[in-house]
C-alpha positions as CSV (number, residue, x, y, z in Angstrom):
1,X,34.4,-7.2,-63.0
2,X,34.8,-11.0,-62.6
3,X,32.6,-12.8,-60.1
4,X,35.6,-13.8,-58.0
5,X,36.8,-10.2,-57.7
6,X,33.3,-9.1,-56.6
7,X,33.3,-11.8,-54.0
8,X,36.7,-10.8,-52.6
9,X,35.6,-7.1,-52.4
10,X,32.3,-8.2,-50.7
11,X,34.2,-10.1,-48.1
12,X,36.8,-7.3,-47.6
13,X,34.0,-4.8,-47.0
14,X,32.3,-7.1,-44.6
15,X,35.5,-7.6,-42.6
16,X,36.1,-3.9,-42.6
17,X,32.6,-3.3,-41.2
18,X,33.3,-5.9,-38.4
19,X,36.6,-4.2,-37.5
20,X,35.0,-0.8,-37.4
21,X,32.1,-2.1,-35.3
22,X,34.5,-3.7,-32.9
23,X,36.5,-0.5,-32.5
24,X,33.4,1.5,-31.9
25,X,32.1,-1.1,-29.5
26,X,35.4,-1.1,-27.4
27,X,35.6,2.6,-27.4
28,X,32.0,2.9,-26.2
29,X,32.5,0.4,-23.4
30,X,35.8,2.0,-22.3
31,X,34.3,5.5,-22.4
32,X,31.1,4.4,-20.5
33,X,33.0,2.8,-17.6
34,X,35.9,5.2,-16.9
35,X,33.6,7.5,-14.9
36,X,32.3,5.8,-11.7
37,X,29.3,8.0,-11.7
38,X,28.2,6.4,-14.9
39,X,27.8,3.1,-13.1
40,X,25.2,4.4,-10.6
41,X,22.1,4.4,-12.7
42,X,18.6,4.1,-11.4
43,X,18.7,0.4,-11.6
44,X,22.3,-0.1,-10.4
45,X,23.0,-2.2,-7.3
46,X,25.4,-5.0,-6.4
47,X,25.2,-8.6,-5.1
48,X,27.5,-9.9,-2.4
49,X,27.7,-13.7,-3.2
50,X,28.9,-16.1,-0.4
51,X,29.3,-19.8,-1.1
52,X,28.7,-22.5,1.5
53,X,32.0,-24.4,1.5
54,X,30.5,-28.0,1.9
55,X,28.1,-27.2,-1.0
56,X,30.8,-26.0,-3.2
57,X,32.7,-29.2,-3.2
58,X,29.5,-31.3,-3.4
59,X,28.8,-29.7,-6.7
60,X,32.4,-29.2,-8.0
61,X,34.5,-32.0,-6.5
62,X,37.1,-31.7,-9.2
63,X,37.9,-28.1,-8.5
64,X,41.5,-27.7,-7.5
65,X,40.6,-26.1,-4.2
66,X,38.4,-29.1,-3.4
67,X,40.9,-31.7,-4.7
68,X,43.7,-30.2,-2.6
69,X,41.6,-30.2,0.6
70,X,41.7,-26.4,0.9
71,X,38.0,-26.1,1.1
72,X,37.6,-28.9,3.5
73,X,40.1,-27.2,5.7
74,X,37.9,-24.1,5.8
75,X,35.2,-26.2,7.4
76,X,31.5,-25.1,7.8
77,X,31.6,-21.6,6.7
78,X,30.6,-19.2,3.9
79,X,33.4,-18.3,1.5
80,X,33.5,-15.1,-0.4
81,X,32.6,-15.8,-4.0
82,X,32.2,-12.3,-5.4
83,X,30.8,-8.8,-5.4
84,X,28.8,-8.5,-8.6
85,X,27.6,-5.1,-10.0
86,X,24.0,-5.3,-11.2
87,X,22.1,-5.5,-13.5
88,X,23.5,-9.0,-14.4
89,X,24.8,-8.0,-17.8
90,X,27.2,-5.5,-16.3
91,X,30.3,-7.6,-16.8
92,X,33.8,-7.4,-18.4
93,X,33.8,-3.6,-18.6
94,X,36.5,-2.3,-20.9
95,X,38.0,-5.9,-21.2
96,X,39.0,-6.8,-24.8
97,X,36.8,-9.5,-26.3
98,X,39.6,-12.0,-26.6
99,X,40.4,-11.8,-22.9
100,X,36.9,-12.6,-21.8
101,X,36.9,-16.3,-22.4
102,X,40.6,-16.8,-22.1
103,X,41.7,-16.0,-18.6
104,X,45.3,-17.0,-19.2
105,X,45.9,-14.0,-21.4
106,X,44.9,-11.4,-18.9
107,X,47.5,-9.3,-17.0
108,X,47.7,-10.2,-13.2
109,X,45.5,-8.2,-10.9
110,X,47.6,-5.9,-8.8
111,X,46.7,-6.1,-5.2
112,X,48.5,-4.8,-2.1
113,X,49.9,-7.3,0.3
114,X,47.4,-6.2,3.0
115,X,44.4,-6.8,0.6
116,X,45.7,-10.1,-0.6
117,X,46.1,-11.2,3.0
118,X,42.5,-10.2,3.8
119,X,41.2,-12.0,0.8
120,X,43.0,-15.1,1.8
121,X,41.2,-15.1,5.1
122,X,37.8,-14.9,3.4
123,X,38.0,-17.4,0.5
124,X,40.0,-20.2,-1.1
125,X,42.1,-20.5,-4.3
126,X,42.7,-16.7,-3.9
127,X,44.9,-16.0,-7.0
128,X,42.5,-17.6,-9.4
129,X,39.5,-16.1,-7.8
130,X,40.9,-12.7,-7.8
131,X,41.8,-12.9,-11.5
132,X,38.4,-14.0,-12.5
133,X,36.2,-11.9,-10.2
134,X,38.2,-8.6,-10.9
135,X,37.9,-9.0,-14.7
136,X,34.4,-10.3,-14.9
137,X,32.9,-8.0,-12.2
138,X,35.4,-5.7,-10.6
139,X,36.1,-3.9,-13.9
140,X,32.5,-2.6,-13.7
141,X,32.7,-1.5,-10.2
142,X,34.2,1.9,-10.6
143,X,36.7,1.4,-7.8
144,X,40.3,0.1,-7.6
145,X,41.1,-3.6,-7.1
146,X,42.2,-3.0,-3.6
147,X,39.0,-1.1,-2.7
148,X,36.9,-3.7,-4.5
149,X,38.3,-6.6,-2.6
150,X,38.6,-4.8,0.7
151,X,34.9,-3.9,0.6
152,X,33.9,-7.4,-0.3
153,X,35.9,-9.0,2.5
154,X,34.8,-6.5,5.1
155,X,31.1,-7.1,4.3
156,X,31.5,-10.8,3.9
157,X,33.1,-11.1,7.4
158,X,30.1,-9.3,8.9
159,X,27.7,-11.6,7.0
160,X,29.4,-14.6,8.1
161,X,28.8,-13.8,11.7
162,X,25.1,-13.9,11.2
163,X,24.8,-16.5,8.4
164,X,27.3,-19.2,9.3
165,X,25.2,-20.3,12.4
166,X,22.1,-20.5,10.3
167,X,23.6,-22.9,7.8
168,X,25.4,-24.9,10.4
169,X,22.0,-25.5,12.2
170,X,20.6,-26.7,8.9
171,X,23.6,-28.9,7.9
172,X,22.4,-32.4,7.0
173,X,18.8,-31.3,6.5
174,X,16.9,-28.5,4.6
175,X,17.0,-24.8,4.8
176,X,14.2,-22.4,3.7
177,X,14.5,-18.9,2.5
178,X,11.9,-17.9,5.1
179,X,14.3,-19.1,8.0
180,X,17.2,-17.2,6.6
181,X,15.3,-14.0,6.2
182,X,13.8,-14.3,9.7
183,X,17.3,-14.8,11.2
184,X,18.7,-11.9,9.3
185,X,15.7,-9.6,10.3
186,X,16.3,-10.6,14.0
187,X,20.0,-10.0,13.8
188,X,20.3,-6.9,11.6
189,X,16.9,-5.2,11.7
190,X,13.5,-5.5,10.2
191,X,13.6,-5.4,6.3
192,X,17.2,-6.5,5.9
193,X,16.0,-10.1,5.4
194,X,14.1,-9.1,2.2
195,X,17.6,-8.2,0.7
196,X,18.9,-11.8,1.2
197,X,18.3,-14.7,-1.2
198,X,19.4,-18.3,-1.8
199,X,21.4,-19.5,-4.7
200,X,20.6,-23.3,-5.3
201,X,21.6,-26.0,-7.7
202,X,20.0,-29.2,-8.7
203,X,22.2,-32.2,-8.1
204,X,21.6,-35.8,-9.3
205,X,20.1,-37.9,-6.5
206,X,20.1,-35.1,-4.0
207,X,17.5,-32.7,-5.3
208,X,17.9,-29.0,-4.8
209,X,20.9,-28.0,-2.8
210,X,21.7,-24.6,-1.3
211,X,25.0,-23.3,-2.7
212,X,25.1,-19.5,-2.2
213,X,23.7,-16.8,0.0
214,X,23.2,-13.6,-2.0
215,X,23.0,-10.1,-0.4
216,X,21.5,-7.2,-2.2
217,X,23.5,-4.0,-1.7
218,X,23.9,-0.6,-3.3
219,X,26.3,0.0,-6.2
220,X,29.9,-0.9,-5.3
221,X,31.1,2.7,-5.7
222,X,28.7,3.5,-2.6
223,X,29.9,0.7,-0.4
224,X,33.2,2.4,0.6
225,X,32.0,5.3,2.8
226,X,34.5,8.1,3.2
227,X,36.1,6.3,6.2
228,X,35.6,2.8,4.7
229,X,33.2,1.7,7.5
230,X,29.8,1.4,5.8
231,X,28.3,-1.5,7.7
232,X,26.4,-4.5,6.3
233,X,23.2,-3.2,8.1
234,X,23.4,0.1,6.3
235,X,24.3,-1.5,3.0
236,X,21.4,-3.9,3.2
237,X,18.9,-1.1,3.9
238,X,20.2,0.7,0.8
239,X,20.0,-2.4,-1.5
240,X,16.8,-3.3,-3.5
241,X,14.7,-6.2,-2.1
242,X,15.5,-9.6,-3.9
243,X,12.9,-11.9,-5.6
244,X,12.8,-15.4,-4.1
245,X,14.4,-17.5,-6.8
246,X,15.0,-20.5,-4.6
247,X,12.8,-21.0,-1.6
248,X,14.4,-24.1,0.0
249,X,17.2,-26.7,-0.5
250,X,19.3,-29.3,1.3
251,X,22.5,-28.2,3.1
252,X,25.5,-30.6,3.2
């Protein structure tokens, strides 16, 4: 056999192995995530992530929702960012590899008119956010798109009632995690504050800035009680405590 023929056969064999591995990987991922019960492991939980609107545009001024004035119109409030199944690597469940980095190639997320309307009341740039959040996180939730976003909006609205005043009081100054947790404990009950954390970002000339509030909840499949009324208080008590990753930062 000539050296060139051997090289071709070697490359062909390697490509064949890659294809087989990809098929096995895709099948494993799909099989693993079609059963919601498989998502509720011992270490499973979820994070409800809410972004402080002024911080969002301070860090991403070129975002279309900032450039259009949509975020500024929302004012001083927390916007729904996402509902993220945990552990952190639980993303893009069953999503083909070529659709993970290329959002334009994904089928549109099908939402009812009622769910879409609720989502618009809780966030900005709704169509783009729904596409990204569903494929990156919702596909690992074990629930339908409508249930996923309905639960996220319902809990976000309850969280805003407690947390918006805390951030408004700190606007133009600094906010500590201790302050947030104390206010949450006061409003929702002892121990709930331990399930709340700050998401911060370092910005040039401004130091550390508070961008997100993160709430630790049980797995997404457990958030929608039979009648859909699991409260934020109940959900926080069922979530694991959060480590303090950011202890303080400025608030625009």
